[in-house]
N, C-alpha and C positions, 0 to 999 in steps of 0.2 A: 427808392425811386422806381416807378414802373417803367419797363422797357418801352421804347418808342413803338408806335403802331406801324405795322407793315403796310406798304402800298401794294397795289395790284401786281406791279411788276415783280416784286419779291415773292409774292404768293405763287405767281406763275413759275418762277425759277425753282421754288421748293417742290412744286408738283412735278416738274421735269426731273429733279434729282431723285424723287421717290420712285418715279417710273424707271429711271436708270438702275437704281439698286434692286428693284424687282426683277429686272432682266438679269442682273448679276446673280441673284439667288437662283433663278431658274437655270442659268448656264452652269453654275457650280453643281446643282443637283443632277443635271443630265450627265455631266462629266463623271460624277461619282458612280452613277448607275452603270454607265457604259464601261468604266474601268474596273468594275468589281469582278474579281476572279471567281470562277466557278468552283464550288466546294468539291473537295475530293470525296470520292465514295469509297467507303471501306466495307468489305463483305466479311461477315463473321459466321462461322459455322454454328456457334451456340449463342443465340440471341437471348438476353435476359429481359424479362418484362419490366417496363419502366415503373418506378415507384410513383405512388399517387402525388406526393408533393412535387416531384420533378415534373410531372405532367401539368400540374397546376401552374408551376413556374413557367414552363414552356409556352403555355397558352396565353400567359399574362400580357405580353407585349403585343402580339398580333391580334388577339381576340379576347379581351377581358371578360366579355359576356360568356364565352365558353368556359373560362376559369370558374365563374360563379355557378354555371350549370353543373359542372363536374363537382364542385364543392358541395352543392345541395344534394347531388346524387350520393356522394360519399357519406354525407351526414345522415342520409336516409337508410343506406344499405350497409355501410361499414363505419359506423361512428367511432369505433375503437382506433381507426387510423388517423383521426383528426387530432392534430397537435398544434403547437404555437406557430409552426411554419405554415401549416394549412390556413390558419386564421390570418396570418400576415399576407399571404398571397390573395386571399379573398378580400381582405381590407384594401389592398392596393387596387384590386379590380373595381371596387366601389368608388375609390378616389378617381380613377380614370373615367368612370361612367357617371360620376356625381349622383349616385344612387342613395337616396335618403333612407328608405325603409330597410333595405338590405344592410346598409351600414350600421343602423341602430340594432338590427338583429345580431350582427356579428359582435357588436359591443356587448350585448347581453350574453352571448356565448363565451366571450373572453372572461367575463365575471363568473359565469356558471362553471366553467372548466378550471377556474383558479389560476388564470394567467395574468392577473392584474399587475404582478411584480415585474413582468418583462417589459423593459423600457421601450424597445423598438416597436412593440405592439401598441403601447400607449401613444407613442409618437405618431404612429400611422393613424390612430383613431383621432388625434388632433387634426390631422390633415383631412380625414373623412368629414368631420364636422365643418372644417373650413370650406371644403368644396361645396357643402350644402348652404354656406352663408350663415352657419349657426356658430357664432363666436362664443356665445354663452356656454354651450356644451363643450366646445373646444377648451375653453378656459377651465371648466369643471374637471375635465379629464386631466389637464395639466396639473391642477392643484392636488389631484389624487396620487400623483407620482411621488413616491417617498424620497428618492435620491435623484434629483434633476441634474442631468448633464447638459453639455453645450448643445447637443442635438435636440433635446426637448425644448430648450429655450429658443433655439433658432426656429423650430417648427411653429411655436406659438407666435413669435414676432412676425414670421412670414404669413401666418394666418391673418394677423391684424392688418398687415399691408395689403394682402390680397382682397380683403373685405373693406377696403377704404377707411380703415381706422388707424391712420398713421400716428395720431396722438397716443393711442394705447400702445402701439408698437414701440415707440420711444420710451414710454413709461416702463414697459417690460424690459427694455434694453438697459435702462438705468437700474432697475431692480436687480437684474442679472449681475451688474457690477457690484452692487451692495452685497449680494450673496457670494461674492468672490468666485464667480464662474468666469473663466477667461473666454472671451469670444474668439472664434476662428474667422477665417476669411469669408466664409459663407454668411455667418452672423453679421459681420460688418457690411457686407454687400447688401443684405436685406435692410439693415438699419439705415444705410445711405439712401436707399430707395424711399424710406419714410421721410428722411430729411429733404429729399427732392420734392416730395409731394407737399410738404409743409413750408418749404422755403426756409428751413431751419439751418441757416448757414453756420451759426455758432457750434451746434452739435456736429455738423458735418466736418468742420475744421478740427474739432476735438478728435473725431474718428481718424482723420488724416494724420494728426499728430501722433495718435496711438499706433497707427501703422508704421510710421517712421521710427518710433521709439522701440517697438517690438521687433528686433532683428530676426528672432526665430520664427516670426509669423510668415507663413507661405503666401505671399501676394501672387495673384494671378491676373489674367487679362480681364476677367469679369469684375474684379475689385477695382482695377484701374479705370475701367470704363464707367463704373458706378461713381467713382470720385469725379471724373470729368462731367458726368451728367449732373451730379449734385451741384458742382460749382456753376455750371451754365444756368441751371434752373433757380439757383439762389442768388443770381445776379453778379457773380464774380467771374466774368468771362476771361479776364486777364490771367487768373490762376489756372483756369481750365485750359487755356491756350498754352501756358507754360508747361503744364503736365503733358499735354498732347505732343508738344514738340520734343519732349524728353523721352517719350515712349519709343523703344526700339521695335517692339512688336505691336502691330495694329491690325484689327479686323474690320469688317464692314460696319459693325456697331460703333467702333471708335470713330471712324470717319463720319458716319451719319450723325452721331451725337455732336461732334464739333461743328459740322456744317449747319445743323439745326440751331446750335447754340449761337453762332454768328447771326443767323437769320432772325431769331426771336429778339436779339438785341439791336436789330436794325442795321447790322453790318453786312449789307448785301455784297459789297465788293469782296470782303474777306470770305464770305460764304462761297462765292463763285471761284475765288482763288484756291480755296481748299478743295472744292469739288474738282477743279481742273487738275490739281496736284494728284488727287486720288486716281483720276483717269489715266494720267501718265504713269503712275506707279503700277496700276493694274495692267496696262499695256506691256510694261517692262517685264512684269512677273509672267504674263502669258507668253511672251516671246521666249523667255528663259525656259519655261516648261516645254514649249514646242521644240527648242533646240536640243534638250536633253532626252527627248523621246526617241 
């Protein structure tokens, strides 16, 4: 059964909620920046020159373009220092910048230098082709990995979801089961995202039962949020609400997912009630933080 259509009043309420959460995010970000401690400065009498791979790694997060420029310079002037770690950092830079040509060139270097057997490199190459929207080559890299572990499978499933092929993602998830590879919480979170896209309630319920059955599985907030999101988008708002009420730890994503779930199912009153509850909870948390400062 399709959920009831929203009237203009409910849409207005949803817009107000989204604006509220944007303010929350900005407030949290400013608090984190203002409370960040200044780093200690250590003076050394004998400074050692930083190794090339460490420099590539250090550039990666703030400036991936600089990582690639240094990698190209090393490849031209000191090719003997290029190893699997150098290739890994260059690959990650390509992922962050969605660089097609450079990513393919690094793939060729991996083959040329004989690093095809290193799983973490192959997994990063899957992500490279995924960021380009090239699922065919991502799948080809995956198939060339001789011993596929859970990280490889998760990378491919995530690539399918990211490129709007959730059917393929669930096919790979089922194949992973047949190959006797145990999914971890990250794999399950990604698979639940595919279930949400497709409205695949039966598969989502199977994953939830698997989580409950596997006591050794490390469930986290992201996995619980993915379950609530799956139930709301697959039409089972009652189970989503039951899970939400049982969760002791909630973040902004948890609250937003539940509020939007009520809204898309035409439950404007419940959406407003949950929104108001979150506002009271946030005020309480803020007052406690102020008291302990």
